VOFI-811863 format. One record per residue (C-alpha): x, y, z; residue in three letters. Coordinates in steps of 0.25 Angstrom, whole numbers, padded with zeros to 4 digits, always signed. Example, Ala and Ser with C-alpha at 12.3 -4.5 7.8 and 13.67 -1.06 7.14 Angstrom:
BEGIN
+0049-0018+0031ALA/+0055-0004+0029SER/
***
This chain:
BEGIN
+0225+0196+0452MET/+0217+0196+0465LYS/+0229+0192+0474LYS/+0237+0203+0466LEU/+0226+0213+0470MET/+0227+0209+0484VAL/+0242+0211+0485LEU/+0241+0224+0478LEU/+0231+0229+0488LEU/+0239+0225+0500ALA/+0252+0231+0493VAL/+0245+0245+0491MET/+0236+0246+0502LEU/+0244+0257+0509LEU/+0244+0264+0496VAL/+0229+0265+0496THR/+0229+0271+0510ALA/+0239+0282+0506ALA/+0232+0286+0494ALA/+0218+0289+0500VAL/+0214+0304+0502PHE/+0226+0310+0494ALA/+0225+0324+0490GLU/+0227+0328+0476ASN/+0242+0331+0472LYS/+0239+0333+0457ALA/+0232+0347+0458ASP/+0241+0358+0454GLY/+0253+0350+0451VAL/+0261+0354+0439ASP/+0264+0342+0432LEU/+0273+0349+0422LYS/+0282+0355+0434ALA/+0281+0341+0441LEU/+0286+0334+0428ASP/+0299+0345+0427ALA/+0302+0343+0442SER/+0304+0327+0440LEU/+0318+0323+0439ASP/+0315+0310+0432LYS/+0305+0304+0422ASP/+0294+0297+0426ILE/+0285+0288+0419THR/+0270+0287+0423ILE/+0266+0273+0419LEU/+0251+0271+0414ILE/+0245+0257+0413TRP/+0233+0254+0405SER/+0224+0244+0399LYS/+0222+0252+0386ASP/+0231+0248+0375SER/+0237+0259+0367VAL/+0230+0255+0354GLY/+0233+0264+0340GLU/+0218+0267+0338LYS/+0212+0280+0345ASP/+0201+0271+0352THR/+0213+0266+0360SER/+0212+0272+0375ARG/+0226+0268+0377GLY/+0231+0276+0366LYS/+0225+0288+0372TRP/+0230+0285+0386TYR/+0244+0283+0380LYS/+0243+0295+0372GLN/+0239+0304+0384MET/+0251+0298+0392ALA/+0260+0302+0381ASP/+0255+0316+0380ASP/+0255+0317+0395LEU/+0269+0313+0395SER/+0273+0323+0384ALA/+0269+0335+0394GLN/+0280+0330+0404PHE/+0295+0329+0404GLU/+0297+0318+0414HIS/+0284+0312+0414VAL/+0280+0301+0405ASN/+0267+0292+0404TYR/+0268+0278+0399GLU/+0255+0272+0396TYR/+0256+0256+0396VAL/+0245+0246+0392HIS/+0244+0235+0401GLN/+0233+0226+0396GLY/+0219+0226+0398GLY/+0213+0229+0412TYR/+0216+0216+0419SER/+0230+0216+0415GLU/+0232+0230+0418THR/+0226+0229+0432ASN/+0234+0216+0434ALA/+0247+0224+0431LYS/+0243+0235+0439VAL/+0241+0226+0452MET/+0254+0219+0450ALA/+0262+0232+0447ALA/+0255+0237+0461ALA/+0261+0225+0468VAL/+0274+0226+0462ALA/+0275+0242+0464GLY/+0275+0245+0450GLU/+0262+0252+0447LEU/+0260+0261+0435PRO/+0257+0274+0438HIS/+0243+0274+0431ILE/+0234+0262+0427TRP/+0221+0259+0421LEU/+0211+0250+0427THR/+0196+0247+0425GLU/+0185+0254+0432GLU/+0181+0241+0441SER/+0196+0239+0445THR/+0199+0253+0450VAL/+0198+0250+0465LYS/+0205+0238+0464GLY/+0218+0247+0463PHE/+0214+0257+0473ALA/+0226+0252+0482ALA/+0236+0257+0472ILE/+0229+0269+0466ALA/+0232+0283+0468ALA/+0221+0293+0471ASP/+0219+0300+0458LEU/+0213+0312+0466ASN/+0228+0314+0472GLU/+0235+0313+0457TRP/+0226+0318+0447MET/+0222+0333+0446PRO/+0209+0335+0453SER/+0203+0342+0441ALA/+0206+0329+0432ALA/+0200+0320+0444VAL/+0187+0329+0445ASP/+0185+0329+0430ASP/+0182+0314+0430TYR/+0167+0311+0429MET/+0164+0308+0443ASP/+0156+0294+0440GLY/+0169+0289+0433LEU/+0176+0290+0447LEU/+0166+0280+0454SER/+0176+0268+0454ASP/+0189+0277+0456SER/+0186+0282+0469LEU/+0191+0273+0481TYR/+0190+0275+0496ASP/+0182+0287+0493GLY/+0190+0297+0488ASP/+0203+0291+0481ARG/+0201+0291+0465LEU/+0209+0279+0461ILE/+0206+0279+0446GLY/+0203+0289+0434ALA/+0193+0286+0423PRO/+0199+0282+0411ALA/+0191+0274+0400ALA/+0178+0273+0407ARG/+0166+0266+0403SER/+0151+0265+0408LEU/+0140+0256+0405PRO/+0128+0262+0397VAL/+0116+0256+0391LEU/+0116+0254+0376VAL/+0104+0253+0368VAL/+0101+0250+0354ASN/+0091+0261+0351ASN/+0083+0253+0340GLU/+0080+0241+0348LEU/+0076+0249+0360LEU/+0067+0258+0350ALA/+0061+0245+0345ALA/+0057+0242+0359ALA/+0051+0256+0362GLY/+0063+0258+0371TRP/+0075+0269+0370SER/+0087+0270+0379GLY/+0083+0282+0386ASP/+0071+0275+0392MET/+0081+0264+0399ILE/+0083+0269+0413LYS/+0082+0257+0421THR/+0085+0242+0420ASN/+0070+0239+0420ASP/+0070+0248+0407ASP/+0082+0241+0401MET/+0077+0228+0403PHE/+0063+0231+0399GLN/+0068+0237+0386CYS/+0077+0225+0384ALA/+0064+0216+0384LYS/+0056+0226+0376ASP/+0067+0225+0365VAL/+0067+0210+0365TYR/+0051+0209+0364GLU/+0051+0220+0353LYS/+0064+0216+0344THR/+0067+0202+0349GLY/+0082+0207+0352LYS/+0088+0207+0367PRO/+0085+0220+0373GLY/+0097+0220+0382PHE/+0112+0214+0381GLY/+0118+0208+0394ALA/+0133+0211+0394PHE/+0140+0213+0407TRP/+0153+0218+0401ASP/+0167+0214+0408THR/+0166+0220+0422ASP/+0152+0217+0425LEU/+0148+0231+0426TRP/+0135+0230+0420HIS/+0130+0221+0431TRP/+0138+0230+0441GLU/+0130+0242+0437SER/+0117+0234+0438ALA/+0120+0230+0452VAL/+0121+0245+0456TYR/+0110+0250+0448ALA/+0101+0240+0456ASP/+0106+0246+0469GLY/+0117+0236+0472GLY/+0131+0235+0473GLN/+0142+0224+0469ILE/+0149+0225+0483LEU/+0146+0232+0496THR/+0153+0246+0497ASP/+0165+0241+0505ASP/+0168+0230+0493GLY/+0167+0219+0504SER/+0154+0211+0498ALA/+0146+0209+0485PRO/+0133+0216+0487ALA/+0124+0211+0475PHE/+0119+0198+0479GLY/+0109+0192+0489LYS/+0111+0201+0501ASP/+0109+0213+0492TYR/+0095+0208+0485ASP/+0103+0202+0473TYR/+0105+0216+0467VAL/+0117+0210+0458GLY/+0106+0200+0452ALA/+0096+0210+0447LYS/+0101+0215+0434PHE/+0106+0201+0431LEU/+0092+0195+0434LEU/+0086+0205+0424ARG/+0096+0201+0413VAL/+0095+0187+0416GLN/+0079+0189+0413GLU/+0082+0196+0400GLY/+0093+0186+0396LEU/+0082+0174+0398LEU/+0071+0182+0391ALA/+0080+0187+0379GLY/+0079+0201+0380TYR/+0092+0202+0385ILE/+0103+0195+0377ASP/+0118+0191+0382GLN/+0131+0189+0374TYR/+0140+0180+0383TYR/+0139+0169+0373ASP/+0147+0178+0363GLU/+0162+0178+0362ALA/+0162+0193+0366ASP/+0150+0197+0373PRO/+0153+0212+0373GLU/+0155+0213+0358ASP/+0141+0204+0356ALA/+0133+0212+0364VAL/+0138+0226+0357THR/+0135+0219+0345LEU/+0121+0216+0348ALA/+0118+0229+0352LEU/+0123+0236+0340VAL/+0117+0226+0330GLN/+0103+0228+0338GLY/+0103+0214+0343ASP/+0101+0220+0357VAL/+0095+0232+0363ALA/+0104+0236+0375MET/+0116+0233+0383GLU/+0124+0239+0394LEU/+0137+0242+0389ARG/+0150+0250+0392SER/+0150+0264+0386CYS/+0163+0260+0379ASN/+0163+0258+0364SER/+0149+0265+0362MET/+0152+0271+0350PRO/+0156+0258+0343LYS/+0143+0253+0347ARG/+0135+0264+0344PHE/+0142+0264+0328GLU/+0140+0248+0327ALA/+0125+0249+0330ALA/+0123+0261+0321ALA/+0130+0251+0310GLU/+0119+0241+0313ASN/+0108+0252+0312GLY/+0106+0254+0327TYR/+0108+0265+0337THR/+0114+0263+0351LEU/+0111+0273+0364SER/+0117+0272+0377THR/+0111+0275+0391TRP/+0114+0274+0405VAL/+0113+0261+0411GLN/+0098+0259+0416PRO/+0095+0260+0431ALA/+0093+0249+0441GLY/+0086+0248+0453GLU/+0095+0258+0460GLY/+0097+0267+0449GLY/+0108+0269+0439ILE/+0122+0264+0444HIS/+0133+0260+0433VAL/+0148+0256+0435THR/+0158+0262+0426GLY/+0170+0254+0419GLY/+0182+0257+0411GLY/+0196+0261+0415SER/+0203+0271+0425ASN/+0216+0276+0428TRP/+0224+0274+0442MET/+0236+0279+0447ILE/+0246+0271+0456ALA/+0246+0276+0470GLU/+0262+0272+0472ASP/+0268+0281+0462LYS/+0275+0294+0466PRO/+0267+0306+0468ASP/+0273+0313+0456THR/+0270+0301+0447GLU/+0256+0301+0451LYS/+0253+0315+0447LEU/+0258+0312+0434PHE/+0250+0300+0433ALA/+0238+0308+0438GLY/+0241+0318+0426ALA/+0240+0307+0416TYR/+0226+0304+0421LEU/+0222+0319+0421ALA/+0228+0320+0407TYR/+0219+0309+0402LEU/+0207+0316+0409ALA/+0209+0329+0402GLN/+0195+0331+0394PRO/+0204+0331+0380GLU/+0209+0318+0383ASN/+0197+0311+0388VAL/+0191+0316+0376MET/+0202+0310+0367THR/+0200+0297+0375ILE/+0185+0297+0373THR/+0184+0302+0359SER/+0194+0291+0355LYS/+0192+0279+0363THR/+0177+0281+0367GLY/+0181+0281+0383SER/+0172+0290+0391MET/+0174+0304+0394MET/+0179+0303+0409ILE/+0179+0318+0413THR/+0170+0328+0414GLU/+0178+0338+0406SER/+0178+0329+0395ALA/+0163+0326+0395TYR/+0160+0341+0396ASN/+0172+0345+0385SER/+0166+0348+0371GLU/+0172+0335+0366ALA/+0165+0328+0377GLY/+0151+0334+0373LYS/+0153+0332+0359GLN/+0157+0317+0361LEU/+0143+0315+0368ILE/+0136+0323+0357ALA/+0143+0314+0346ASP/+0139+0302+0354PHE/+0128+0302+0364PRO/+0130+0288+0367GLY/+0141+0291+0377PHE/+0132+0300+0386GLN/+0126+0288+0393ALA/+0140+0285+0397THR/+0141+0299+0404TYR/+0127+0299+0409ASP/+0130+0285+0416THR/+0142+0292+0425ILE/+0134+0297+0436PRO/+0129+0283+0439TYR/+0142+0276+0440LEU/+0143+0267+0452HIS/+0157+0263+0458ALA/+0160+0249+0456ARG/+0163+0239+0468PRO/+0172+0244+0478ASN/+0182+0232+0478THR/+0195+0230+0470PRO/+0190+0216+0466TYR/+0178+0221+0458TRP/+0185+0215+0445ALA/+0187+0202+0450GLU/+0172+0201+0455MET/+0167+0206+0441TYR/+0176+0196+0435THR/+0169+0185+0441TYR/+0156+0192+0440GLY/+0156+0194+0425ILE/+0158+0180+0421ASP/+0145+0176+0430LYS/+0137+0187+0424VAL/+0141+0183+0410GLU/+0138+0169+0412GLN/+0124+0173+0418PHE/+0121+0181+0405THR/+0125+0170+0397LEU/+0116+0160+0405GLN/+0105+0167+0411PRO/+0096+0154+0412ASP/+0107+0147+0420LYS/+0110+0159+0430THR/+0105+0161+0444ASP/+0107+0176+0445VAL/+0106+0176+0460TYR/+0116+0165+0461ALA/+0126+0172+0452MET/+0125+0184+0461ILE/+0128+0176+0473ASP/+0140+0170+0466ASP/+0145+0184+0461LEU/+0144+0188+0477GLU/+0151+0176+0481THR/+0163+0178+0472LYS/+0163+0193+0474PHE/+0164+0191+0489GLN/+0175+0181+0486GLN/+0183+0191+0479ILE/+0181+0201+0490ILE/+0185+0192+0501ASP/+0197+0186+0493ASP/+0203+0200+0493ASN/+0200+0204+0507ALA/+0211+0209+0516TRP/
***
């Protein structure tokens, strides 16, 4: 995949240069009149990692439904929604299609891989109505801007990490979620829970793209890479900022007030089960599937609450995740306008609320959040509020197309450290990560 990405970047280099600082072409366009003027039918091809399930909880079901609904509004324009597998499979197919000159008009990719497609991505500021772009919650665009002003990704099913706590276990130790403002608070609370109840106060789980560690590095005032993306910036020359949070986790694992789940067949399910059954008091988790966790906890006689991820030495800084839509730059202007219309249609408040209420995805626009339906959602489920309170603290992910390759290596190292904290030299592990990250950068240098 690395060689394919290098070839992709080489093939599309001129496209990137042509796409910078484009003016908006979508404002004021009458799409129905444009449709009527077409002398042939066109199909806007949409590739996604979300399968079209029968249940209302299937995001793919709604993305396809909205594609069909929009198709019905035009005589000559049809939107075709195609499931391409998971993120990795979809990304690989998009890269192969770029090299072959057969890109879809629109594709869905994960937050941490948006910049990897910058060379073939259209500037959405040019092809979506500016009112639709302006409606996205500002913080959700932190990873979608490239070369300053180019907006290359539109929020889809976005997610953020939050601190989830078992209220009863915290109360037994004299704590509540609103008292946890910093990492110092969080780890002290974990110790107190362990001392008072005998149960671990914190569950160590890093998720699939290392975003909890990444967020901790930013919160402690560091960076994953230098600003230009040319070198790692979390090791020896930077006061080992990448080790600070890990050392605290290691201390807790060895002392027993932090638990780990990497000896289980499915660590993610295991940590969730521990929280809802009252076997651990806190964890950093994605905001996705919160209602299910709250319901499961209630069935076991517990209540959960969610809070903004605590601050480190440098304040609160959190990375986002989830999926984003991209449009291919190499398509004719007319087709890009209709591609932008699909993204704008998805972002209409009633459509955002349909997807949010049915699937649990975030409200991605200000108009949806401030709508009566949005206000009612928060009133009915206050646990969602921490997600939106987190948005102002979002930190852009590393400025490199190769972050996915880096974190794939890193997650294995961090998981092994968590499984065997007594056998891990954290500083040596950070040195190893820096060496590998630099190798990935150098291997892809022009």
